[in-house]
C-alpha positions in Angstrom: 0.0 0.0 0.0 2.9 2.3 0.7 4.0 2.0 -3.0 0.6 3.1 -4.1 0.5 6.1 -1.8 4.0 7.1 -3.0 2.8 6.9 -6.6 -0.3 9.0 -5.9 1.8 11.6 -4.1 4.2 11.8 -7.0 1.4 12.1 -9.6 -0.4 14.7 -7.4 2.8 16.9 -7.1 3.3 16.6 -10.9 -0.4 17.5 -11.5 -0.7 15.0 -14.4 -3.8 13.1 -15.4 -3.8 9.4 -14.6 -6.0 6.3 -15.3 -6.9 5.7 -11.7 -8.5 2.3 -12.3 -5.5 1.1 -14.3 -3.2 2.2 -11.5 -5.3 0.5 -8.8 -5.7 -2.6 -11.0 -1.9 -3.0 -11.4 -1.3 -2.4 -7.7 -4.0 -5.0 -6.7 -2.5 -7.5 -9.2 0.9 -7.3 -7.5 -0.8 -7.8 -4.1 -2.7 -10.8 -5.4 0.5 -12.3 -6.8 2.3 -12.0 -3.5 -0.7 -13.5 -1.7 -0.9 -16.4 -4.2 2.7 -17.2 -5.0 4.9 -15.2 -2.6 6.5 -13.3 -5.4 6.0 -10.0 -7.1 6.0 -10.4 -10.9 7.8 -7.0 -11.3 10.9 -8.4 -9.5 11.8 -10.7 -12.4 14.4 -9.5 -14.9 12.3 -10.4 -17.9 10.3 -7.3 -18.8 7.5 -9.2 -20.4 7.0 -11.5 -17.4 4.5 -9.3 -15.5 2.6 -8.5 -18.8 2.3 -12.1 -19.7 0.9 -13.1 -16.3 -1.5 -10.2 -16.2 -2.7 -10.7 -19.8 -3.2 -14.5 -19.3 -5.3 -13.8 -16.2 -7.4 -11.2 -18.0 -7.9 -13.5 -21.1 -8.9 -16.5 -18.9 -11.3 -14.3 -16.8 -12.8 -12.8 -20.0 -13.3 -16.2 -21.6 -14.9 -17.7 -18.5 -17.2 -14.8 -18.2 -18.2 -15.1 -21.8 -19.4 -18.7 -21.2 -22.2 -17.2 -19.0 -23.3 -14.9 -21.8 -23.2 -17.3 -24.8 -25.3 -20.3 -25.4 -23.5 -23.5 -24.3 -23.6 -24.8 -27.8 -21.8 -21.7 -29.1 -18.8 -21.7 -26.7 -18.5 -25.5 -26.9 -18.3 -25.2 -30.7 -15.6 -22.4 -30.3 -13.7 -24.7 -28.0 -13.9 -27.6 -30.4 -12.8 -25.4 -33.4 -10.2 -23.6 -31.3 -11.4 -20.1 -32.1 -12.7 -17.0 -30.4 -12.6 -16.6 -26.6 -12.0 -20.4 -26.2 -8.7 -20.1 -28.1 -7.7 -17.3 -25.8 -8.6 -19.4 -22.8 -6.6 -22.3 -24.0 -3.6 -20.1 -24.7 -4.0 -18.5 -21.3 -3.9 -21.9 -19.6 -0.7 -22.8 -21.4 0.9 -19.5 -20.3 -0.3 -19.9 -16.7 0.9 -23.5 -16.5 4.3 -22.4 -17.6 4.5 -19.4 -15.2 3.1 -21.3 -12.2 5.7 -24.1 -12.8 8.4 -21.4 -12.5 6.9 -20.1 -9.2 6.5 -23.5 -7.8 10.1 -24.4 -8.7 11.4 -21.2 -7.1 9.5 -21.9 -3.9 10.6 -25.5 -3.8 14.3 -24.4 -4.1 13.7 -21.7 -1.5 12.2 -24.2 1.0 15.0 -26.7 0.4 17.6 -24.1 1.3 16.0 -23.6 4.8 17.7 -25.6 7.5 14.5 -25.9 9.6 11.0 -24.5 9.2 11.3 -23.0 12.7 14.2 -20.8 11.6 12.2 -18.7 9.2 8.8 -17.1 9.6 6.4 -18.7 7.1 5.1 -16.3 4.4 1.3 -16.1 4.0 1.0 -17.2 0.4 -1.0 -20.1 -1.2 2.0 -21.9 -2.8 4.0 -22.1 0.3 1.1 -23.1 2.5 0.3 -25.9 0.2 3.9 -27.1 0.2 4.7 -27.1 3.9 1.3 -28.0 5.4 1.7 -27.9 9.2 5.3 -26.6 9.0 6.6 -30.1 8.2 9.4 -30.4 5.6 8.1 -33.1 3.4 8.1 -33.8 -0.3 5.4 -32.1 -2.2 2.4 -34.4 -1.7 -0.1 -32.7 -4.0 0.1 -32.1 -7.7 1.2 -28.8 -9.3 -2.2 -28.8 -11.0 -4.0 -28.7 -7.6 -1.8 -25.8 -6.4 -2.3 -24.0 -9.7 -6.1 -24.2 -9.5 -6.1 -23.0 -5.9 -3.7 -20.1 -6.7 -5.8 -19.2 -9.7 -8.9 -19.1 -7.5 -7.2 -16.3 -5.4 -6.2 -14.5 -8.6 -9.6 -14.6 -10.1 -11.2 -13.6 -6.8 -9.1 -10.4 -6.7 -9.1 -9.7 -10.4 -10.4 -6.1 -11.0 -12.8 -6.4 -8.1 -11.1 -4.2 -5.5 -9.8 -1.8 -8.1 -13.2 -1.5 -9.6 -14.8 -0.9 -6.2 -12.3 1.8 -5.2 -12.5 3.5 -8.5 -16.3 3.6 -8.3 -16.1 4.7 -4.7 -13.8 7.7 -5.4 -15.9 8.7 -8.5 -18.9 8.7 -6.3 -17.1 10.9 -3.7 -16.5 13.5 -6.4 -20.3 13.6 -7.0 -21.1 13.8 -3.3 -18.8 16.3 -1.7 -20.8 16.2 1.6 -19.9 12.6 2.0 -16.2 13.3 1.2 -16.2 16.1 3.8 -17.6 13.8 6.5 -15.0 11.1 5.7 -12.2 13.8 5.9 -13.5 15.0 9.2 -13.4 11.4 10.5 -9.9 10.9 9.4 -8.6 14.2 10.8 -9.7 13.1 14.3 -7.2 10.3 14.1 -4.4 12.4 12.5 -4.2 14.7 15.6 -3.1 17.6 13.5 -0.2 16.0 11.7 0.4 16.9 8.0 2.7 13.9 7.3 1.6 11.0 5.2 0.1 8.4 7.4 -1.0 4.7 6.9 -3.8 3.8 9.4 -3.5 0.5 11.2 -6.5 -1.9 11.5 -7.4 -0.6 15.0 -7.6 3.0 13.8 -9.6 2.0 10.7 -12.1 0.2 12.9 -13.0 3.6 14.4 -13.9 5.1 11.0 -17.6 4.2 11.2 -18.8 6.5 8.5 -16.1 5.4 6.1 -17.2 1.8 6.7 -20.8 2.7 6.0 -20.0 4.3 2.7 -17.8 1.5 1.5 -20.5 -1.0 2.3 -22.7 0.9 -0.2 -20.3 0.4 -3.0 -20.9 -2.7 -5.2 -18.1 -4.4 -7.2 -20.3 -3.9 -10.3 -22.3 -0.6 -10.4 -26.0 -1.1 -10.5 -28.8 1.1 -11.9 -30.4 1.4 -8.5 -27.7 2.6 -6.1 -28.8 3.5 -2.6 -26.1 6.1 -2.0 -28.3 9.2 -1.0 -30.5 7.4 1.4 -27.9 5.2 3.1 -25.2 7.6 3.9 -26.7 11.1 4.6 
C-alpha cells in the first residue's frame, strides 16, 4: 500500500492526469501475486513476465465470463474449433501453467535451502502453505495442478474487483462532496493535526464508522439502483 501512496503523491505533485482504475488494478494485481505465489512479478528481470501473467489472467477471466453470456452450444463449438474466446482461454492456460511451474520451482528451491522450518517465519501465500502444510518439511504431496487451481482461485477472486470498487467509490465521492467532507473529518480526528503521510492501522480503521458505512454501499459492479443518497446522509 505504501508504494501506491507514493505513486499517488508523486502524480499529485506533478499534476498530471492518470488512469486511476488502471493504477489500482496494477497495484492489486501485485498484491494478489504476493498472496498467491509469494513473489511480485515485477521483480523478475524479464520485462514481459508481468505483462504475460496479467494478460493471461485477463484473457482467462474474460473467456470464463463469456461462457455465462453465450449459449453453451456456441462456446463449446468455439472450444472444439479452437477459435474466439475459447482459443484465448486455451492459450492463457498454457501460459499460466508455464509461469506457475516457475513459481513452484522457485518456492521448492527456497524451502529446500532452509535448514529448519522454525528458523524462518512462514510467508502467507498459497503456494508455500500448500507445500509445507503444518510446517513439516516433506516432499510435495499434492500435484502442481491442484496448487495452480487454488492459486488461480485467489487471482480470479481479486481480479479487478477491489480496483473497480475503489475507482467507483472515489468517483462517487467527487459527485457527493458532503460525504467526502464527513470522511475527511473522521480521518482528521485520528491524525491529531499531523500533516505527514500516514497509513492507518487496523485498529484505527475500525474507528472510522462513516467510512465503513459508505464503503458497504459500493458494489463491485455498479447497478442502476444505487442506494447512496438514502444510506449515507
